[in-house]
C-alpha positions in Angstrom: 0.0 0.0 0.0 3.0 2.3 0.3 3.9 4.9 -2.3 6.7 4.1 -4.8 9.7 6.3 -4.5 12.5 6.9 -7.0 16.0 6.2 -5.7 18.2 8.6 -7.6 17.6 12.4 -7.5 17.9 13.4 -11.1 14.7 13.3 -13.1 15.0 14.1 -16.8 12.1 16.1 -18.4 11.1 14.4 -21.6 9.6 17.6 -23.1 9.7 16.3 -26.6 7.0 16.0 -29.3 7.2 12.3 -30.2 7.4 9.0 -28.3 10.3 7.9 -30.5 12.3 10.9 -29.3 11.4 10.2 -25.7 12.4 6.5 -25.9 15.7 7.4 -27.5 16.5 9.7 -24.5 15.4 7.0 -22.1 17.7 4.5 -23.7 20.6 6.9 -23.6 20.1 8.4 -20.1 18.7 5.6 -18.0 22.1 4.6 -16.5 22.7 8.1 -15.3 19.4 9.2 -13.8 16.6 8.1 -11.5 13.6 8.6 -13.7 11.9 10.6 -16.4 9.3 13.4 -16.2 6.6 13.1 -18.8 4.3 16.1 -19.1 1.5 17.6 -21.1 3.3 17.9 -24.4 4.1 14.2 -24.9 0.9 12.9 -23.2 -1.3 15.1 -25.3 0.5 14.2 -28.5 0.8 10.5 -28.0 -1.7 9.5 -25.3 -0.9 9.0 -21.6 -1.4 5.2 -21.4 0.7 4.7 -24.5 3.5 6.9 -23.2 3.5 5.2 -19.7 3.5 1.7 -21.2 6.3 2.4 -23.7 8.6 4.3 -21.2 7.8 1.7 -18.5 8.7 -1.2 -20.8 12.0 0.7 -21.7 12.8 0.5 -18.0 12.1 4.2 -17.1 10.5 5.2 -13.8 7.9 7.9 -14.5 7.2 11.2 -12.9 3.8 11.9 -14.5 3.5 15.7 -14.5 -0.1 16.2 -15.5 -0.7 19.0 -13.0 -4.3 17.9 -12.4 -6.6 20.9 -11.5 -10.4 20.4 -11.7 -13.4 19.7 -9.5 -12.7 17.1 -6.8 -14.7 14.3 -8.4 -12.9 14.7 -11.8 -9.5 14.7 -10.2 -10.3 11.7 -8.0 -11.3 9.8 -11.1 -8.2 10.8 -12.9 -6.0 9.7 -10.0 -7.7 6.3 -10.0 -7.1 6.0 -13.8 -3.4 6.8 -13.3 -3.1 4.2 -10.5 -4.4 1.6 -13.0 -1.6 2.4 -15.5 0.9 0.3 -13.6 4.0 0.4 -11.4 6.0 2.5 -13.8 4.3 5.7 -12.6 6.1 6.7 -9.4 5.0 10.3 -9.1 1.9 12.3 -10.1 1.3 16.1 -9.8 -1.7 18.1 -8.9 -2.1 21.9 -8.6 -2.3 23.0 -5.0 -4.5 25.9 -6.1 -7.3 23.4 -6.8 -8.0 23.7 -3.1 -8.3 21.3 -0.1 -11.3 19.4 -1.3 -9.7 18.5 -4.5 -6.4 17.5 -2.9 -8.1 15.4 -0.3 -10.2 13.7 -3.0 -7.0 12.9 -4.9 -5.4 11.4 -1.8 -8.5 9.3 -1.0 -8.6 8.0 -4.5 -4.9 7.0 -4.5 -5.2 5.2 -1.2 -7.9 2.9 -2.6 -5.4 1.5 -5.2 -3.2 -1.6 -4.4 -0.2 0.5 -5.6 -0.1 4.3 -5.9 2.3 6.9 -7.1 3.6 9.7 -4.8 1.2 12.6 -5.0 2.9 16.0 -5.4 1.3 19.4 -5.1 2.5 22.0 -7.6 2.9 25.3 -5.7 3.9 28.2 -7.9 5.4 27.6 -11.4 9.1 28.5 -11.7 8.2 30.7 -14.7 6.2 32.9 -12.4 8.1 35.5 -10.3 6.8 37.9 -7.6 5.7 40.6 -10.0 3.7 38.1 -12.1 2.2 36.6 -9.0 0.9 40.0 -7.9 0.1 41.8 -11.1 -1.1 39.0 -13.3 -2.5 36.4 -10.8 -3.8 38.8 -8.2 -2.1 37.2 -5.2 -1.2 39.8 -2.6 1.1 37.6 -0.5 4.8 37.5 -0.9 5.9 34.8 -3.3 7.7 32.7 -0.7 4.9 33.1 1.8 2.4 32.0 -0.8 4.5 28.9 -1.7 4.8 28.0 2.0 1.0 28.4 2.4 0.4 26.0 -0.5 3.0 23.5 0.8 1.3 23.5 4.2 -2.1 23.0 2.5 -0.7 20.0 0.5 0.8 18.5 3.7 -2.4 18.9 5.7 -4.4 17.2 2.9 -2.1 14.2 3.0 0.0 14.7 -0.1 3.5 13.2 -0.2 5.3 16.3 -1.3 5.3 19.4 -3.3 6.9 20.9 -6.5 8.6 24.2 -5.8 11.5 26.4 -6.9 14.7 25.6 -5.0 14.6 29.2 -3.6 11.6 28.3 -1.5 13.1 25.0 -0.1 14.5 26.4 3.1 11.2 28.1 4.0 9.2 24.9 3.1 11.5 22.8 5.3 11.1 25.2 8.2 7.3 25.1 7.9 6.7 21.5 7.0 9.7 19.6 8.4 11.8 16.9 6.8 9.0 14.4 5.9 7.5 16.4 3.0 9.2 15.6 -0.3 10.4 18.5 -2.4 10.8 18.2 -6.1 12.2 21.1 -7.9 12.4 22.2 -11.5 14.2 25.4 -12.4 17.5 23.6 -12.1 20.2 24.9 -14.4 23.9 24.1 -14.2 26.2 27.1 -14.6 27.1 26.1 -18.1 23.4 25.9 -19.3 21.1 28.6 -20.6 18.3 30.0 -18.3 15.6 29.6 -21.0 12.2 30.7 -19.6 12.9 29.7 -16.0 13.2 32.7 -13.6 13.8 31.2 -10.1 16.7 28.8 -10.6 19.7 27.2 -8.9 22.4 24.8 -9.9 21.8 21.1 -9.2 24.4 21.1 -6.4 22.9 24.2 -4.8 19.5 22.7 -4.9 20.6 19.5 -3.2 22.4 21.4 -0.6 19.3 23.4 0.1 17.4 20.2 0.9 15.7 19.2 -2.4 14.9 15.5 -2.7 14.5 15.3 -6.5 15.8 17.5 -9.3 14.0 18.0 -12.6 16.4 18.7 -15.4 15.2 19.2 -18.9 16.9 21.2 -21.7 20.4 21.3 -20.1 20.4 17.6 -20.8 17.9 16.9 -23.6 18.9 19.9 -25.8 22.6 19.3 -25.3 24.7 18.3 -28.3 25.6 15.2 -26.2 22.8 14.4 -23.7 24.8 11.6 -22.1 27.8 13.8 -21.5 25.6 16.5 -20.0 23.9 14.1 -17.7 27.2 12.6 -16.6 28.6 16.1 -15.9 25.7 16.9 -13.6 26.1 13.5 -11.8 29.8 14.3 -11.3 29.0 17.8 -10.0 26.6 16.4 -7.5 29.2 13.9 -6.2 31.7 16.6 -5.3 
C-alpha cells in the first residue's frame, strides 16, 4: 500500500513531441538518472497510457507531470485512472491551487489502489516571479509566503510532497519539516542557458538546500551530447 519512490535524485524532463524521441532519450540516459518526467506535451500528442506503457517497458521510472486541476470528483477519477496504469508511474502532480477538497479527494482515490504513485502538489510555477504573482495572478502575498502556504495545505491534505522552486526550499522545510518531499524544476547548471525559468539554482545548490528530487530538462535533452551533459551533472553532485 505504500507509495513508490525513486532512488536517484535526477529526473529528466522528456519535453519532446514524439514517443520515438522520448524513448531514444530513455535508452541513452537511464544509466545516469533516477527517472523521467513526462508532461502535457508528450501525453497530449501520444496519449498518456501509450506513453506510460512504452517508457515503462523501456525501464524508465515515470514522474507523470499532469498538474491535475479540476473539480474534486474529476481529479479523483483521474488519479484512479493513473493508478491503473501500472507500477512505472512513481509520481503524479496536482495543482495545490485546486483547493483542499480537490487535494483530499485525490489522496483518498490514490489510497484505494493496491499501488499508488507519490502525490505531489504544484505550488507556484518556476516561470512565475513575484511581479507576475501580484500583477497577473492577483495574489497579494509575498511569493515565498504563498508557496509555503500552499505547501502547508498540501501536507495537511495528505500529499507526499510538493513541487517548488529551489529558492523556497528552506522556507518549506522550516514550515513543513523533513518528511515532506520536495521536487524542484528550475535547475540549471552554470554552463546551461536559463531559458524561460526565472527562479533557478544549480543542481548542487538545490541538493544542498534540501531538495529531494531535481527535474532537469533542456540542459540535458537539448545538449549536443545528452549523455555527457547528464554525466557532468552527476559528477557535480558527487563533489
